[in-house]
N, C-alpha and C positions, 0 to 999 in steps of 0.2 A: 381410779379410772379417768377422772377429770384431768389429772396430770398427763396421762397418756395421750389424750385428745389434744392438749396444748402442745405437747412435744411433736405429735404428728403434724399439727398445723405449722409449727415453727420449721420443721424439716421440709414440708411440702411446698411452702411459699417460695423459697429460693429455687427449688427444683422446677416448679411450674413456671416461674418467671424465666428460668433458663431455657425451658422448652419453648416457651412463647417467643423469646428472643431469637432462638435458633430458627424456628419455623418462619418468623417474620423476615429474617435475612435470607433464608433459603428461597422464600417466595420472591423477594426483591431481586435476587440474583437470576432466578428463572425468568422473571419478567423483563429481563434485558432482551430476550428473544421470543418470549411466549406471552400471550397467544399471538400467532402470526397474523391471523385475521381478526378484525375488530368484532366484538359482540357487546351487547348491552346488558348491564346487570344493575338492578335497582336505580335505573335512570342514568347510569354512567356508562360511557363507552370505554371498554378495556381492551388494550392491545399492547404488545411488547414494544419497548422503547425503539429498538432498531427497526423492526418492521414498520412502525408508525412514522419514523423519521428517516427512512432510507433515502428518499429523494433529497431531503435537506442535507443529510450526511454526504450524499454524492456531490452536491454542489459545493459544500464546504470543503470537502477533501480535494476536489478539483482546484478550487481557488488556492488552497494552502499549498498544494504540491507545485502549482505553477509559480506562486509567489516566493515560496521558501525552499523548495527542494530541487526542482528542475525547471529550466526555462529555455527559451531560444538562445539566450546568451551562453548557456552551458553547451548547447549543441555547437554554437559558433566557435567557442573556445576549443572544443575538440577538433573541429574541422580545420582550425587554423594552427593547430599544434604542429611542432616539428616532426613528430612521429607520423602523423597522418600525411603531411607533406611528403615525407620520404617514401611512404608506402605508395602514394599516388604517382610519384616520379618513377618508382620501380615498375608500376603497372604501365605507365606511358612508354618507358623504354622497352618493356616486354612486348606490348602491343605493336609498337613500331617495328620491332624485329620480326614479329609474326607477319605483319602486313607485307614487309619486303620479301619475306621468304615465300609466302603463300599466294600473294596477289601480283607481285611485280616480277621478281627474278625468276619465278616459275614459268613465266611467259617467255618463250624463246625470243620473240621479236623485241620485247622490252629488255630482256636480259642481255642482249647484245650491247646495249648502251649503258646499262647499269652494272658496272664492274669495278672491282678494286676500290681505290681511294675515292672515286666519284660517288660510289654507293655510301661509303662511310661518311662522306661530307654531307650528303643529302640527309642521312639519318641524324647527324649532329644538328643540322639546321632545323629539321622537323622537331626534334626533341627540345631544342632551345626555344623554339616558337611556342610549343605547347607548354613548356615550363613557365615562360614569361606570361602566358595567358592564365596560369593556374589561379592567381589571386582573384582575377575577374570571374573565373569559373566558380570558385568557392563562394564569392559574394553573390553571384546569380543563384547558386544553389541554395544559399541561406535565405534569399528573398523568397524562393519557392517554398522553402520549409516554413517560413513565417506566415506565408499566405495560406498554406494548406494544412499545417500541423498545429492543431489547437489542443495543447496538453489538458487544459481545464475541461474541455468538452469530451475528450477521450476518457479521462478518469471518471467524469460524471456518468457517461453512458455505461461504462464497465461496472461501476459500483451499483447503479440502478438495476442492471441486469444480473448482478451477482446472486447466486443461489444462497438463500438465507440458511439453509441446512448446512451447506458447506462452510459458510462464514461462521456459524455457531461452532462447528467442529474445530475450526482453526482457532477460534478464541479460547475454547475450553482446553485445547491441546497446549496452547501457549501459557494460559493464565489459570489453569485448573487449581494449582496450589493456592494462588492468591484468592480465588473465588471461594475455595473451601475455608480459607482463613477468615474471610468475611462472615461466612455462615457460623463458624465456631465462635467468632468474636461476639456475634449476637447472643449466643448462649451464655458466654462468660459475663457479658454486661447485664444480661437478664438475671443471672445468678447473683451478681453483686447488688442489683436493685432489690432482689428478693431479700438479701441479707439486711439491707437498710430497712426494708419494710418490717422484718422480724424485730430488728432493734427498736423501731418505733413502737411496735406492738408491745414489746416487753417494757419499754419506758412508760408507755401510756397506762399499762396495767399497774 
């Protein structure tokens, strides 16, 4: 009977240690988001990591995104690209054509003077002038963007206002397998610790 008790103890120690390890990691994973509101327990204030640090996370993300991911220089590079220039020139030509058709030549009095090659020449002059002014236009637009568009502040406000329930669902959708692995790893490590304890118990005996 004594041998059975020892055998039960040797078997139960790794199993209990594995259960404790799994529960510990399970609680740790859940405490990323829970509890959402702080409460006091045994003199300690307990709150989930993300809810507690949401404002700090918002500031840090805003700074990181502005410094490492996107900045006014990126916007400027896009605006100054050949593709954007070509698109703007197409829009200029299109709007000039519309202007002449709807505003000028549609007026009989003005249409008497704007005909044939004279109209084409005015169009070319207008388009050339607008095209020549394009760099200054883009530079002025970039100055306005820099003055009014604050990436860091935009990200900070959006993260601060982000619904934690939605954020939790996104995180679990993306990293559910990894989070489950962390939980199971706690059980595995607990089991190994339990085996070490059993080995020590046998050796001490």
